[in-house]
KOLKOL-538139 format. One record per residue (C-alpha): residue number from 1; x, y, z. Coordinates in steps of 0.2 Angstrom, whole numbers, plus 5000, padded with zeros to 4 digits. Example, Ala and Ser with C-alpha at 12.3 -4.5 7.8 and 13.67 -1.06 7.14 Angstrom:
<site pos="1" u="5062" v="4978" w="5039"/>
<site pos="2" u="5068" v="4995" w="5036"/>
This chain:
<site pos="1" u="4462" v="5167" w="5298"/>
<site pos="2" u="4474" v="5152" w="5295"/>
<site pos="3" u="4489" v="5154" w="5284"/>
<site pos="4" u="4487" v="5147" w="5266"/>
<site pos="5" u="4495" v="5130" w="5266"/>
<site pos="6" u="4491" v="5123" w="5249"/>
<site pos="7" u="4495" v="5126" w="5230"/>
<site pos="8" u="4480" v="5126" w="5218"/>
<site pos="9" u="4484" v="5119" w="5200"/>
<site pos="10" u="4472" v="5123" w="5186"/>
<site pos="11" u="4471" v="5114" w="5170"/>
<site pos="12" u="4457" v="5106" w="5160"/>
<site pos="13" u="4468" v="5091" w="5156"/>
<site pos="14" u="4467" v="5077" w="5170"/>
<site pos="15" u="4484" v="5071" w="5164"/>
<site pos="16" u="4492" v="5088" w="5166"/>
<site pos="17" u="4484" v="5090" w="5183"/>
<site pos="18" u="4491" v="5074" w="5189"/>
<site pos="19" u="4508" v="5077" w="5182"/>
<site pos="20" u="4509" v="5094" w="5191"/>
<site pos="21" u="4502" v="5086" w="5207"/>
<site pos="22" u="4515" v="5072" w="5207"/>
<site pos="23" u="4529" v="5084" w="5204"/>
<site pos="24" u="4524" v="5096" w="5218"/>
<site pos="25" u="4519" v="5083" w="5230"/>
<site pos="26" u="4536" v="5075" w="5228"/>
<site pos="27" u="4543" v="5092" w="5234"/>
<site pos="28" u="4532" v="5091" w="5249"/>
<site pos="29" u="4518" v="5103" w="5244"/>
<site pos="30" u="4500" v="5101" w="5248"/>
<site pos="31" u="4491" v="5102" w="5231"/>
<site pos="32" u="4472" v="5105" w="5226"/>
<site pos="33" u="4466" v="5106" w="5208"/>
<site pos="34" u="4453" v="5114" w="5197"/>
<site pos="35" u="4447" v="5111" w="5179"/>
<site pos="36" u="4446" v="5129" w="5174"/>
<site pos="37" u="4447" v="5147" w="5180"/>
<site pos="38" u="4429" v="5148" w="5185"/>
<site pos="39" u="4431" v="5133" w="5197"/>
<site pos="40" u="4448" v="5140" w="5203"/>
<site pos="41" u="4440" v="5157" w="5208"/>
<site pos="42" u="4426" v="5147" w="5218"/>
<site pos="43" u="4440" v="5138" w="5227"/>
<site pos="44" u="4450" v="5153" w="5230"/>
<site pos="45" u="4435" v="5162" w="5238"/>
<site pos="46" u="4432" v="5147" w="5250"/>
<site pos="47" u="4450" v="5143" w="5255"/>
<site pos="48" u="4464" v="5154" w="5249"/>
<site pos="49" u="4479" v="5145" w="5242"/>
<site pos="50" u="4497" v="5151" w="5244"/>
<site pos="51" u="4500" v="5150" w="5225"/>
<site pos="52" u="4490" v="5146" w="5209"/>
<site pos="53" u="4498" v="5137" w="5194"/>
<site pos="54" u="4487" v="5138" w="5179"/>
<site pos="55" u="4486" v="5133" w="5161"/>
<site pos="56" u="4482" v="5146" w="5148"/>
<site pos="57" u="4470" v="5137" w="5136"/>
<site pos="58" u="4454" v="5131" w="5146"/>
<site pos="59" u="4435" v="5132" w="5144"/>
<site pos="60" u="4424" v="5143" w="5155"/>
<site pos="61" u="4438" v="5155" w="5161"/>
<site pos="62" u="4455" v="5153" w="5153"/>
<site pos="63" u="4472" v="5157" w="5160"/>
<site pos="64" u="4472" v="5176" w="5155"/>
<site pos="65" u="4455" v="5178" w="5162"/>
<site pos="66" u="4460" v="5169" w="5178"/>
<site pos="67" u="4475" v="5181" w="5180"/>
<site pos="68" u="4464" v="5196" w="5178"/>
<site pos="69" u="4452" v="5189" w="5191"/>
<site pos="70" u="4465" v="5185" w="5204"/>
<site pos="71" u="4473" v="5202" w="5202"/>
<site pos="72" u="4456" v="5211" w="5204"/>
<site pos="73" u="4451" v="5200" w="5219"/>
<site pos="74" u="4467" v="5196" w="5228"/>
<site pos="75" u="4482" v="5206" w="5221"/>
<site pos="76" u="4495" v="5198" w="5233"/>
<site pos="77" u="4491" v="5180" w="5227"/>
<site pos="78" u="4505" v="5174" w="5215"/>
<site pos="79" u="4500" v="5165" w="5199"/>
<site pos="80" u="4512" v="5155" w="5188"/>
<site pos="81" u="4507" v="5151" w="5170"/>
<site pos="82" u="4511" v="5134" w="5161"/>
<site pos="83" u="4514" v="5137" w="5143"/>
<site pos="84" u="4514" v="5126" w="5128"/>
<site pos="85" u="4526" v="5129" w="5114"/>
<site pos="86" u="4519" v="5143" w="5103"/>
<site pos="87" u="4510" v="5152" w="5117"/>
<site pos="88" u="4524" v="5163" w="5123"/>
<site pos="89" u="4517" v="5179" w="5116"/>
<site pos="90" u="4501" v="5176" w="5127"/>
<site pos="91" u="4512" v="5172" w="5142"/>
<site pos="92" u="4521" v="5188" w="5140"/>
<site pos="93" u="4505" v="5198" w="5140"/>
<site pos="94" u="4499" v="5188" w="5155"/>
<site pos="95" u="4515" v="5193" w="5164"/>
<site pos="96" u="4512" v="5211" w="5161"/>
<site pos="97" u="4494" v="5209" w="5167"/>
<site pos="98" u="4499" v="5202" w="5184"/>
<site pos="99" u="4506" v="5184" w="5183"/>
<site pos="100" u="4521" v="5181" w="5193"/>
<site pos="101" u="4531" v="5169" w="5182"/>
<site pos="102" u="4529" v="5155" w="5169"/>
<site pos="103" u="4535" v="5137" w="5166"/>
<site pos="104" u="4536" v="5129" w="5149"/>
<site pos="105" u="4526" v="5112" w="5149"/>
<site pos="106" u="4539" v="5103" w="5140"/>
<site pos="107" u="4551" v="5106" w="5155"/>
<site pos="108" u="4538" v="5104" w="5169"/>
<site pos="109" u="4547" v="5091" w="5179"/>
<site pos="110" u="4564" v="5100" w="5179"/>
<site pos="111" u="4558" v="5118" w="5180"/>
<site pos="112" u="4542" v="5119" w="5190"/>
<site pos="113" u="4549" v="5115" w="5207"/>
<site pos="114" u="4563" v="5128" w="5207"/>
<site pos="115" u="4551" v="5141" w="5200"/>
<site pos="116" u="4538" v="5138" w="5214"/>
<site pos="117" u="4552" v="5139" w="5227"/>
<site pos="118" u="4558" v="5155" w="5219"/>
<site pos="119" u="4540" v="5163" w="5219"/>
<site pos="120" u="4536" v="5157" w="5237"/>
<site pos="121" u="4552" v="5162" w="5245"/>
<site pos="122" u="4551" v="5180" w="5237"/>
<site pos="123" u="4533" v="5181" w="5242"/>
<site pos="124" u="4538" v="5177" w="5260"/>
<site pos="125" u="4552" v="5189" w="5260"/>
<site pos="126" u="4541" v="5203" w="5255"/>
<site pos="127" u="4524" v="5200" w="5263"/>
<site pos="128" u="4529" v="5205" w="5281"/>
<site pos="129" u="4534" v="5223" w="5275"/>
<site pos="130" u="4518" v="5232" w="5280"/>
<site pos="131" u="4521" v="5248" w="5289"/>
<site pos="132" u="4521" v="5264" w="5278"/>
<site pos="133" u="4531" v="5279" w="5283"/>
<site pos="134" u="4519" v="5294" w="5280"/>
<site pos="135" u="4533" v="5307" w="5279"/>
<site pos="136" u="4544" v="5298" w="5266"/>
<site pos="137" u="4545" v="5306" w="5249"/>
<site pos="138" u="4562" v="5299" w="5242"/>
<site pos="139" u="4574" v="5286" w="5246"/>
<site pos="140" u="4591" v="5279" w="5240"/>
<site pos="141" u="4601" v="5264" w="5245"/>
<site pos="142" u="4617" v="5256" w="5239"/>
<site pos="143" u="4622" v="5238" w="5243"/>
<site pos="144" u="4638" v="5228" w="5239"/>
<site pos="145" u="4636" v="5209" w="5240"/>
<site pos="146" u="4647" v="5194" w="5237"/>
<site pos="147" u="4643" v="5179" w="5226"/>
<site pos="148" u="4631" v="5170" w="5238"/>
<site pos="149" u="4614" v="5167" w="5229"/>
<site pos="150" u="4607" v="5163" w="5246"/>
<site pos="151" u="4608" v="5182" w="5250"/>
<site pos="152" u="4597" v="5187" w="5236"/>
<site pos="153" u="4580" v="5186" w="5245"/>
<site pos="154" u="4587" v="5196" w="5259"/>
<site pos="155" u="4594" v="5209" w="5248"/>
<site pos="156" u="4577" v="5210" w="5239"/>
<site pos="157" u="4568" v="5212" w="5256"/>
<site pos="158" u="4579" v="5227" w="5260"/>
<site pos="159" u="4575" v="5234" w="5243"/>
<site pos="160" u="4557" v="5232" w="5246"/>
<site pos="161" u="4556" v="5244" w="5261"/>
<site pos="162" u="4558" v="5260" w="5252"/>
<site pos="163" u="4544" v="5255" w="5240"/>
<site pos="164" u="4532" v="5251" w="5254"/>
<site pos="165" u="4537" v="5267" w="5263"/>
<site pos="166" u="4533" v="5277" w="5248"/>
<site pos="167" u="4517" v="5268" w="5244"/>
<site pos="168" u="4523" v="5262" w="5227"/>
<site pos="169" u="4514" v="5248" w="5219"/>
<site pos="170" u="4502" v="5235" w="5226"/>
<site pos="171" u="4508" v="5218" w="5233"/>
<site pos="172" u="4506" v="5209" w="5217"/>
<site pos="173" u="4517" v="5222" w="5208"/>
<site pos="174" u="4530" v="5222" w="5221"/>
<site pos="175" u="4531" v="5203" w="5219"/>
<site pos="176" u="4534" v="5205" w="5200"/>
<site pos="177" u="4548" v="5218" w="5204"/>
<site pos="178" u="4555" v="5205" w="5216"/>
<site pos="179" u="4555" v="5192" w="5203"/>
<site pos="180" u="4564" v="5204" w="5191"/>
<site pos="181" u="4577" v="5208" w="5204"/>
<site pos="182" u="4580" v="5190" w="5208"/>
<site pos="183" u="4583" v="5186" w="5190"/>
<site pos="184" u="4595" v="5201" w="5188"/>
<site pos="185" u="4604" v="5198" w="5204"/>
<site pos="186" u="4607" v="5180" w="5201"/>
<site pos="187" u="4612" v="5184" w="5183"/>
<site pos="188" u="4625" v="5196" w="5190"/>
<site pos="189" u="4632" v="5184" w="5202"/>
<site pos="190" u="4632" v="5168" w="5192"/>
<site pos="191" u="4634" v="5174" w="5174"/>
<site pos="192" u="4643" v="5190" w="5177"/>
<site pos="193" u="4655" v="5188" w="5192"/>
<site pos="194" u="4657" v="5169" w="5191"/>
<site pos="195" u="4656" v="5168" w="5172"/>
<site pos="196" u="4646" v="5152" w="5172"/>
<site pos="197" u="4636" v="5149" w="5156"/>
<site pos="198" u="4617" v="5146" w="5157"/>
<site pos="199" u="4619" v="5133" w="5144"/>
<site pos="200" u="4626" v="5121" w="5157"/>
<site pos="201" u="4609" v="5120" w="5165"/>
<site pos="202" u="4603" v="5109" w="5150"/>
<site pos="203" u="4615" v="5095" w="5153"/>
<site pos="204" u="4615" v="5081" w="5166"/>
<site pos="205" u="4601" v="5089" w="5176"/>
<site pos="206" u="4611" v="5104" w="5178"/>
<site pos="207" u="4625" v="5096" w="5189"/>
<site pos="208" u="4639" v="5103" w="5179"/>
<site pos="209" u="4631" v="5120" w="5181"/>
<site pos="210" u="4630" v="5120" w="5200"/>
<site pos="211" u="4647" v="5111" w="5202"/>
<site pos="212" u="4655" v="5125" w="5192"/>
<site pos="213" u="4647" v="5139" w="5202"/>
<site pos="214" u="4653" v="5131" w="5218"/>
<site pos="215" u="4670" v="5129" w="5211"/>
<site pos="216" u="4672" v="5147" w="5205"/>
<site pos="217" u="4666" v="5154" w="5222"/>
<site pos="218" u="4683" v="5148" w="5229"/>
<site pos="219" u="4694" v="5153" w="5214"/>
<site pos="220" u="4703" v="5169" w="5209"/>
<site pos="221" u="4698" v="5181" w="5201"/>
<site pos="222" u="4680" v="5175" w="5203"/>
<site pos="223" u="4679" v="5174" w="5222"/>
<site pos="224" u="4684" v="5192" w="5225"/>
<site pos="225" u="4671" v="5200" w="5213"/>
<site pos="226" u="4656" v="5209" w="5220"/>
<site pos="227" u="4639" v="5215" w="5214"/>
<site pos="228" u="4634" v="5233" w="5217"/>
<site pos="229" u="4615" v="5237" w="5219"/>
<site pos="230" u="4608" v="5254" w="5219"/>
<site pos="231" u="4590" v="5259" w="5222"/>
<site pos="232" u="4583" v="5277" w="5220"/>
<site pos="233" u="4564" v="5278" w="5223"/>
<site pos="234" u="4552" v="5293" w="5223"/>
<site pos="235" u="4533" v="5293" w="5225"/>
<site pos="236" u="4532" v="5291" w="5206"/>
<site pos="237" u="4545" v="5278" w="5201"/>
<site pos="238" u="4559" v="5266" w="5207"/>
<site pos="239" u="4576" v="5264" w="5198"/>
<site pos="240" u="4587" v="5249" w="5201"/>
<site pos="241" u="4605" v="5248" w="5194"/>
<site pos="242" u="4614" v="5232" w="5196"/>
<site pos="243" u="4633" v="5230" w="5191"/>
<site pos="244" u="4644" v="5215" w="5192"/>
<site pos="245" u="4663" v="5215" w="5191"/>
<site pos="246" u="4664" v="5202" w="5177"/>
<site pos="247" u="4670" v="5204" w="5159"/>
<site pos="248" u="4652" v="5208" w="5153"/>
<site pos="249" u="4645" v="5202" w="5136"/>
<site pos="250" u="4641" v="5209" w="5119"/>
<site pos="251" u="4625" v="5219" w="5121"/>
<site pos="252" u="4623" v="5220" w="5102"/>
<site pos="253" u="4621" v="5201" w="5102"/>
<site pos="254" u="4608" v="5201" w="5116"/>
<site pos="255" u="4593" v="5190" w="5111"/>
<site pos="256" u="4576" v="5198" w="5109"/>
<site pos="257" u="4567" v="5192" w="5125"/>
<site pos="258" u="4550" v="5194" w="5117"/>
<site pos="259" u="4555" v="5182" w="5102"/>
<site pos="260" u="4546" v="5165" w="5105"/>
<site pos="261" u="4562" v="5157" w="5097"/>
<site pos="262" u="4573" v="5163" w="5111"/>
<site pos="263" u="4561" v="5160" w="5126"/>
<site pos="264" u="4564" v="5141" w="5125"/>
<site pos="265" u="4583" v="5144" w="5126"/>
<site pos="266" u="4594" v="5145" w="5142"/>
<site pos="267" u="4592" v="5162" w="5149"/>
<site pos="268" u="4577" v="5167" w="5139"/>
<site pos="269" u="4565" v="5165" w="5154"/>
<site pos="270" u="4574" v="5177" w="5165"/>
<site pos="271" u="4575" v="5190" w="5151"/>
<site pos="272" u="4557" v="5189" w="5148"/>
<site pos="273" u="4552" v="5191" w="5166"/>
<site pos="274" u="4563" v="5206" w="5168"/>
<site pos="275" u="4557" v="5215" w="5152"/>
<site pos="276" u="4539" v="5210" w="5156"/>
<site pos="277" u="4539" v="5217" w="5174"/>
<site pos="278" u="4549" v="5233" w="5171"/>
<site pos="279" u="4545" v="5248" w="5161"/>
<site pos="280" u="4562" v="5251" w="5155"/>
<site pos="281" u="4578" v="5240" w="5154"/>
<site pos="282" u="4595" v="5246" w="5149"/>
<site pos="283" u="4611" v="5237" w="5148"/>
<site pos="284" u="4628" v="5247" w="5148"/>
<site pos="285" u="4640" v="5245" w="5133"/>
<site pos="286" u="4651" v="5233" w="5141"/>
<site pos="287" u="4637" v="5222" w="5147"/>
<site pos="288" u="4640" v="5221" w="5166"/>
<site pos="289" u="4627" v="5233" w="5171"/>
<site pos="290" u="4608" v="5233" w="5170"/>
<site pos="291" u="4597" v="5248" w="5174"/>
<site pos="292" u="4578" v="5244" w="5177"/>
<site pos="293" u="4565" v="5257" w="5179"/>
<site pos="294" u="4547" v="5254" w="5185"/>
<site pos="295" u="4534" v="5268" w="5186"/>
<site pos="296" u="4519" v="5270" w="5197"/>
<site pos="297" u="4503" v="5269" w="5186"/>
<site pos="298" u="4491" v="5283" w="5190"/>
<site pos="299" u="4472" v="5278" w="5188"/>
<site pos="300" u="4466" v="5284" w="5171"/>
<site pos="301" u="4483" v="5289" w="5165"/>
<site pos="302" u="4492" v="5280" w="5151"/>
<site pos="303" u="4511" v="5279" w="5146"/>
């Protein structure tokens, strides 16, 4: 079977479909479209895409129903939601039910390409881990990395192995975990060790943000700081502890990631993804360490 080579965009608005198609084709992606979830599932059955991007509000089968249908039929197929202002609560629910990420429609041109790149790169980094060790019952690993964001997908790939060996989670769930890890690791590098504010991403197409990151990678004390990543996995759950060497932040002032007013602000998307995809998220008192716990769901059991 040929490898999937196109992105499927789903929206009942021809204008929105065309906008997404233009944005993605500009980045070199092959794009096909569907007007609702029902048509999307018909296309998926005929020719599997490498990624689905869907609106929430549609006739026939809406975005939430499409997420559920994709998870039931093809758990490994990533789905990105596009959200209108005011639909963030629904998006949070869809993330918990199987979606991989979301993009606010008002930031479509700026945000969609990097989110697509993020999801596809993490999917590629994890999809080749297939062999399961029948004798594994528990695993721990500790990594210490520098401030190079290009290392993050490889780090996540290494953290995936114990989960596969222990038969923890399906491919879709492991992709969600990879998304949460990506957000937490990049946060530890950029906002923790390098102390670069996410607010800078909102100015001049993010150039001051990227320029300051590169500058501080060569300056003391930032360049000498490291990120420590610890995983402990059993057959029932996995726990990640990610600690940077920055000055931390006031955890009492941490914005509620489920509050719609905060989701549109810089940094809000990452916090939402982490909290949606993990069962427990804990910050230490000084704000330079995050602990994330994900439990394996047993059929017929509830939390």
